Each structure stands twice: as C-alpha cells, then as structure tokens.
C-alpha angles and dihedrals in degrees: 000000000000116000103261121196089219091051090066093050091049092051092055092047090052091047090047 
C-alpha cells in the first residue's frame, strides 16, 4: 500500500 497521509492520521485516531 502506498504511504497515504490520511493513513497516519487514522492510525493515531485508532490508537487514541
């Protein structure tokens, strides 16, 4: 999968 800018934000949201 290509590194998407939104993917990182989603990971942080799930970890929150």
